[in-house]
N, C-alpha and C positions, 0 to 999 in steps of 0.2 A: 747248468741252468736250473733255478728253483721255480716250481710250479706255484702259482698263487694258490692261497687258501683263505677260508674264513673260519671264525671261531664259532663254535656250536651256539646257536642262540638259546638252546634250552640249558645247557649246563656250563656254558662259558668256557670250555676247555678244547683244545685241540692238540692231539698227540700224532696226527697223521696215520692213525691206525683205524681201519674199518674192517670188518669181517663180512664176507658174502658167502652165504651157504646156498647151494642149489640143489633142489630135489626135483625128481621127475615122477608124477603121479602116473601109474599104470592103471589099466581097466579094472583090476580087481582090488585095487587099494582103497581105502577109506581116505577121503581128502582130510578129514578132522584129525585122524591118526597121524597122517604123514605131516601135518602141520605141527602137531604137538611134539613129535619127535624132532621135527626140524628146528623148532623154537628151543628145545633143550640143548641140542647140538650146538646151535649158533651161539647161545648163552655161554656154553662151556668154552667154545673157541674164543669168544670175546674175553672171558676172564683169563684164559691162558696167554692171550695175546695183548692184554691190557688195552684192548681196543675201546674207543669211546662210543662207537656206534656199530650196528650190526644190521644186515638186511638178509632176509630169507627169501629166496625166489623159488616159487613152486610152477614148474612147467606141467600143464594138463595136457597129457598125450592123447586123451580121447578125442577122435576125430569128429564125433557127433555133437560136440558142444560149439556154439558159435563163439566168435571172438569177444563179444560183450559178456558172454557168460564166463569166459576164461580170464579176462584181463580185469585186475583190480589192484588196489594198494590200500594197506590198512596199517596205521601206526599202533603197535602192539604196546609200546611204552615211548617214553621221551627219546630212547636210544635204539629202538628195534623196530623195523619196518618190514611188513609182510608185502610181497609183491606176487601177484598171480599172473600167469603168462600163458 
């Protein structure tokens, strides 16, 4: 059985390959540094896999933050999205 798919509205291509990189922020880490490292790593994976899109998910393990402070989404480019969890 083949799963349905759609063509990317931004680039017009679909190769069926997407990269998902997951990072967990610990209390002593800088969120900015973790995101910068994660972006670089996700882009390297995308190049290696010839993926059309990538997603970087950063889980904030600090329990003193509310859900509203931890949950966000940000388009970093046409083919790379950052998710805060």
